[in-house]
N, C-alpha and C positions, 0 to 999 in steps of 0.2 A: 608387502603387507604387515612389515613387522609391528606397524602402529595400531593395526586392527586388533580387537579383543578376541579371545580364542573362541568363545562362543560363535562369534559373527564369522571366524575362519571357518569353524565346522559347518556353519550353516552355508557359506559359499561352496566349500567343498561337496557338500551334499547335493546342491542345486546342480553344480558342474556334472557330477556323476549321473544324475537324473537326466539332464539335458543330452548327455553323450547317449544314455540308454535309449532316449526317444528317438535319437537319429539312427541307430543300428539298423532298423529294417530297411533303411534307404540303400543301404551297402549289398544287400542281397541281390544275387544275379537275378532273379525274377522279379524284382521290385516294380511295381507299376508307376514309375517317376518318370514325369515328362521333363527331362534334363534341361531340353532348351529353354521351357519356360521357367525353370527354377533358375538357370543361369543368368537370363534376362532380368528377372526380378531381384535376383542378388546384386546385379550390377547396377540396377535403377537404385536399390536401398542403399548401396555403397556410394553411390553419386549424391544422394541427398545428405548422409552423413558427413561425406568428404566436404560438401559445401558448408556445413554448420561449423566443420573443424577448422577450416581456413579463415572464418571469419574472425574478427578481433573479440576479446572478451566484452560481453554486454552488446556483441553484434547479433545478426540474425540466428542465433543459435535455436530459438523457437521455432524458426521457419523450416530447419532441417527435422525437427522432432515431429512438427506437423504434417510435414510431407512424408515422413518414414512410416508412419503408422498406417496409412491407408495402403502402402505397398505391402505392409505385413499381414493387414487383412486380406488383400486381394490373393497373397501367396497361401493363406488358410483357405480361400474359396476355391483356388485353382489347383492346389496341390494336396498330396497326402500328408498326414502330420509329421512323418519324419522328415520328408523335403521342405516342408514350411519350417520346422524347426532349424534347419540348416541356413535357410535364407536368413531368418531373424538373426542367428548367431553371427553369420558373417557380416552383415551390416552394423550390428551392435559393437564388435570389436573394433571398427572404424570410427565410431562415434567419439565427440569431443567430451571429455570429463572436467567438471569444472573444479573440483575440490579434491585434495588428496584424501585417502591413499588412492591414487590414479590406477593402479594396476588391478587392486581389489575391486574397485567400483566399476571398471571396464569389464573385468571378468564376470562379477556379479550381474551385470545388465545383460551381458551376452547370454548367460545361462537362464537369467529370469524371462527374457524375451522369447527363448527357444522354448521353454517350457509353455509360456502363454501362448505362443502361436500354434504349437502342437494342441493344446487342448482347444482352441477355437477352431481349429481344422477339424478335429475329432468330432466336437459338437455339430459343426456344420454338416459334416459326412453323414452322422448318426440320422439327421433330420431330413436326408435326401437333398441337401442344398446342391450338389453338383449337377443333379438331373434338371435342375430348374434354371440353369444358366444358358440353355440353347446350344447353338453351336452344330456343325456338320448339317446346316440347311434347317435346322429347327428353331423357332423363335423361343426366346426367353419366357418363362412361365411367370408371368406378374399377375397378382401381387403374393402368389404362393412363394416366389423367391424372398419375400421380406422376412418369414418366420425363421427360416434356418440362419439368415444373416443376422437377425437380432439375436438368435440365441448364441451365434459364435461370439458376437459382442459382448453379451453378459458373461460368457465363459472367460473371454479375455480379461474383462474388468474383475472377475472374481479371482482368477489365477494370480493376475498381477498385483492386486491389493493384498492377497493372502501372502504372497511371497514378500512383499514389502514390509507387511506386519511382521512376518517371522524376523527379518533381518533387523527391524528396529527393535524387537524384542531382544534379540541376540546381543545387539550392539549398544542398546540404551536403556534395556530392560523395561522397555514398555509393554504394557499389555498388549497381547496380539488382538484380541477382539475390539479394542478401543481403537487401535490404529486402522484396522479393516472398516470399523463404522465411521470413522473419520474420512477415510481415503474413497471408499467406495462410491458414495454420492457424487464426489467430485469428479471421478473418472468415467462413471456410466454414460453420462450425457455426451462428453466428447467423443467416448469410443462408439457409441451409437452412430453419431455424425460420420466418422472415420469408416464404419462399416458400410454405411451407404455410399460413401465414396468408392471403398473397396468392392462393393457390388457392381457399380456402375462400370468400374474399369474391369472386372472380371467378365462382364457380359459382353464389353466391346473387345475384349481380348479374343473372346469365343466367336465372335462376329467375323464375317467375311472380310472387315477391314483390318484385322489382325492387331499385335501388340501395338504398333505405332498410335493406333486410335486411342489407347489408355491415356497418351498425354492430354487429350481432351478434357479428361477429368482430373487428371494430377496437376497440371500446369497452372489452371485457374485455382486450384486450392493452394498451391506453392505461393502464387502471386498474393492471394489473401493474406496467408500468414506473414509474408514479407511486409505487407502493409500493416498490419497488426503489430507485428514486431517493432517496425519504426515507430509506431504511436507509443509504445511501451518505452522504448529508447528515450523518445523525446520528454515523456513524462517523468524519467528517472532523471534526464538533464535538468528538467525544471527544479525536482526535488533537491539535487544537488547544489544547484544556484542558491536556492534558498538557504540550504544548510549553510552554505560558505557565508553568506552574508550574515546570518544569525551568529554564526560562530565569531565573526569578525567584531559584531557589537559585544557579545558577552566577554571578549578578551579586553575590550576597552572599557567597558563599564561593568566591573566585577560585582557590584553590589545588586544587579538585576539580572544575574546568571538564571537561566531557565524561564525568565518572566515571559519572553516573547512567546515560547511554545505554549504556556498556558493561557495566554491570552488568545492564541489561535484556537485552543480547545474550546475554551468558553465561548468565543465567537461562533464555532460550529454549532455549540448547544444552542444558542440563540437562533442561528439560522434555521436549524431544523426545527424548532419549535414555531418558527415563523412559516413553516412549509414552503421555503425557498428550495428550487431544485437543485440537483447535485452540482451542476456546474457552478452555480452560484455560491453553493455552499463551500465548495473547493476554493473559489475566489475568497471568500470571507476567511477561510482558514490561512491563506498566504498574507491577506490584509493583516490579520491578528500577529501573525508571526514576524511580519516586516514593519509594523507600525513605528518603531523606534529605529528604523535603519539609519534615519538621519543624524543619530547620535555619532555617527562616524566622522561628521563633519564639525562636531562640537570639541573643542579643545580638552585634552583628557585632563588638564588641571582644574577644569570647570567640572567636568563629570565626578572626578575623585575626590573633590574638594571636602574637607573634614567638618566645615562649619556652614553657616547659612550662606546663601549667594547674596552677592552684592547686586543692586539694581543693574548694573551694567552685565554682569554675569548672567542675571537673569533674562536680560533681553537677548543675549547670545544663546541662552539655552531655548528660548522661544522660537529660534529659527530653525530647530531640528525638524520640525514638519516639513519646510521647504526644502532644507537639504534633503531628506528622505525622498522627496517627489522628483527632485532633480537625479537622485542616484538611480532609481528605478524608471525614469522616464522612458528609456529605450528597451525595457523589457517588456515585450508585446503581450504576452501570456498573462501579465497581472491585471490588465483590463480595470475592471471597477476598483480593485484593490489600491490602484494608485491614488484614487479620491480619498480613500480611507487612511492612506498613510499622510496625506496632505491636510486633512479636516478632522483628525480624531480628537482634537483639542478645542474644536469649535463647541460652543454652548448653546443650548436651545434657546435661551434668552437673549442671545447676540452678543454675550460679553467675553466669548473666548478669542482664540487667535488660531490661525494667523489672520484671518480677514474678517472676524466679527460676524459670520453668518448665523442666521437664526431659524428656528422652526424647520420646514420642510426644505428651505434651501441648503441645509447641510444634507449631503449624500448619505443615502441610507447605510451603506457600508461603514461610513464614519460614524454614525450614530450607534451602530451594532458595537464597533470596536471601542468606542468611548465607554461603555458600559462594562464590556469585558475587561478593559485595562484598569478600570477603576475597581472592579471586584477583586482582580488577581493583587492589585496594589495593596488593598485592604487585608487580604486573607494570607498573604505571605510574609512569613518571618524574615526579618533583615537582620543584619549584626547589631543594630542599634535600637531595635524593639521588636516586641513579639507581634504576632499576627493577631487580628481580630476574628473572633468566630465567624462563620458563614452566615448565621442567621442575624448577628448584628451588622455585618456588611451589606446583607440584603434591606435589612431596615434603613440604613444610611442612604442606600441607593434609591429606596421608594422616598426617603424624605426629601431628596434632591431632584426627584422626577418632576418635570415640567418646567423647571427652571435650569438646570444643568444637563439631565438626561432627557431622553425620549422614554415617556411612560410606557409605551409599546414594548421597547426593548427591556425595560427594566422587568416588566411583567413576563414576558418570554423566558428571561434567565431564571425568574423566581420558579415559574412552572417547570422548566428543564431540569432545575436543581432537586425541586420535589420528586421528579419522576426518576432521575438518574444518580443524584447525589453528587458530590465533589471528592473524588477519590483521594487517598493519602498521596498518591502519585501527582495529583494535580495540585495539591496543596504543598509539595515540597519546598523545603527552605532554599532560599535564594543565597545565604552566606553559609558560615560554616556552623551555625547553631543546629542542633536537632529539633526537628519538628514534631508536633503531636497530630496524629491523624484525626480527621473530622468525622463525627458520628452524626448523620443527618437527624435533625429534629425540628420540632415547630419552631418557627421564626418567633423571636422575642422583640419586644418594643426597642425602641432606640435608647440608647444610654443617656445618662446625664450629660449635658454638653461639657466638653473639655476644650479648655482653650489651647490651641496650636500655635506653632510659631509665627503663623502669619495672623494671629489675632482673631482667629474665628475657628468654626468648628465645622469645617467641610470634611470630606474623606481624608483631607490632607492631615487632620488631627489623628486619623487612625493610620494612614499610611506613614505618618510619622517622621519628623527629623529627630535628631536626638533632643531629649527632653530638657536639657540644659542650654540648648542653642537659643541665643537671643533672637528677638522677633526681627523681621526684616520688613522693608515697606510693602505695603498692601499691593495687589495685583490690581488687575483693571477693574475688578467689582469684588463685592463681598460674598460672591457666589462661590461655590467649592470648586476647588481646582480639579480639572478632569485629566486623567491619565498619566500622572507623573509616576516616577519609579520611587521617589521619596517625596515627602511634602513640602521639602523646601526647594523642589524644583518645578518647573512648569511641565 
């Protein structure tokens, strides 16, 4: 506990002393404690916690936590407060701790749950909860049994969040009331669900079928939490895969560092404005983030060249959508995102690449990413030119709508930016220059045409190669280039 702030150590010590004081009535000779029930519940809690502790980091830790809380609430329903506190403390001491200081966190958690469980047991007993459970030939009293169970869950949530708020205030100087207000709504719903599971367990425990019947409630909950944890581990693996691929591109093409994440954010804004469901929104985020993954197949000398590209180098660069599609072909969860990676350089008039698709033949995801890519290229500061203001970038997108970009996607981005803005983090520089934050304002008309290095005023004149760069041969049409990192690139 040497790294723990003094105020936090004092808070932990006070909690431990209060927890010990709460358990003292259990040690008196005439204490009405059903020790057989207490020992069985303590063993069950230890088993739940031990299962989580043996799993690897990132493993089914949430499973153990999800199965442990109904055990605690079952103890609150079946045992007096002192014995319920002992069950909570014994199980908590065996639980896994993810972050240091390990000893301080484990001791704090044990004391916190002991106090919380004692409070829940007291609230339950005060409202006559034990008499509603039945047993000894009597049937459980439903629905009257729900009221004390819900009160116990409320007491559990209030004490737990209050203690969390206190330790956060001691360790990080956060206001206690703000922590409680932030934590309580998140905790109350799950604790009510766990209380219902605990109530069913307690009723079965008191029934003629005995304690083994409690597994009929706890085992399905454990399995559902296991499935839920596996889903979250799978999602975490997906995110780790995406991060690794994007990091590889950022290392190879230092001019566009951060570009992929911003294209992903802009794609999400468009998708939500279009009313897409959450699954497709997440797919579009992946598509935006990975749209330039094919640059891993482009020679580094071409990506980092300090002058305009030759026609041969340009043809090599135009292969990067196909390289990207091949790279992600075997990643099943990307789904529609693969089409966006392959086709985000297609143009509505059919003059894009790699296949010259036009109109509705271009996949919807690709049309979204093309607009997001162009927008970020125009509004990002690079080492060789400054960013264009957001209103001017939107004006340029509108000018090119119908020929290069889908007007529906451009309109969605415009509405989304009016509603949400484009934060300073979103417009961060991609090289070493400092950037200026964007303050949303009414869009202005397009600027006077500027002659870009390709001999036209596409957004490439905004995305900008170096101003002194000589022109290179024209691309396939005089339409604006779509989605390059720099205007001298495809």
